N, C-alpha and C positions, 0 to 999 in steps of 0.2 A: 504493500499501500503506499502510495506517494504522500509525502506531507506538503501542505501548503504553507506559505509565509503569510497568506491571508486569513485572519479569523473573522468569526462572526462579531459583528457590530463595529468593524473596522469602518473607517470613511475611506471611499476608493473612488478615483478617477479612472473612466474608460479611455484606453488609449489607440484604441481600433474599433472600426466597424461604425453602424449608422449612429451610435449614441456618443462618438468620440468627442471628449472635451467635456462631458458632463459627469457630475459626481453624485454618489448617493452612499448609503448605507446598507453594508453586507448583512441579507438576512439568514442566507444558509451557505454552508460550504460543503462541497462534495468531493473530498480527495482521491476517492477511487477514480473517478471521471477526471478530476482536474476542472472542475467547474464552480462558479459560485452565482448566487441569485442576488441581485442589487435591487433594493427598493426604488420604484419609479423607471427604471431603465430596463431596456429591450422588452417593452411592452407587446404582447400579442392579443388580437381580438378572437375570441372564440365563441361559437354560437352553441349555446346549451339547449338542448331539448327537456322540456318537463317531464320527469319522472312519474311525478304524483302529485296530489293537490298540495302537499307541504312544501314541495320543491319546485319553485318556479322558473321557468326555461328564461332565454334573453341571452343578449350579446353581454359577453364577461371580458374584461380586460384583465390579463395576467402577465406576471412577469416570467419569462423564460431564462433558464442557466446561460450565463456568458463564460467563456473560457478564462480561466484564471490568469492566463499569460496577455490576455487583453486589458487587465486592470492593474491599476498602481495604487499603493496606498498612499493616503495623504496625511502628512505629518501633522498632528495636532499644534505643534509649537511653531513651524515656520509656514504652514498652511500652503506646502508645495508636494506635487506628486513625488515620490521617491522610491528608491529601492531600499530593501531592508537588509541590515546585517545582523548576524545573530552572534551574540558574546556569552561564553559560560563563565559564571563567576567562580571564585575559588570553592565555594560550597556546592559547585555542581550545578547551580540553577542557571536555565538559559534566559536571556533578555533580548528584545529585538529593538534594535537601534536605527535612527534614521541616519542614512548615508550623507546627507546635505548638511544637516546641523547637529547631529550626534545625541540628539534628545531621545529618552526611552520611550518606545510605544506601548 
């Protein structure tokens, strides 16, 4: 299983595709497929048929997965899209570091 440097609730910016330049918050990550779902980005329109009286049909807008390679984490300190560096402390704890300003993510 691959590990992603992007975690849930990270602020990310899309760097490729139809939503290039837009930012959003990561809702879910899928390390097995290397994808992330970002709120408000990569929206698809689905037509849903009503199955019973309690479940209405209609047109539903839904976020679809983006490839993790097409998004970059936005640093909360410098507010720029950046790559992530991982440092291991003396106690063996891993921390994610912004490559541009050196702030801990």
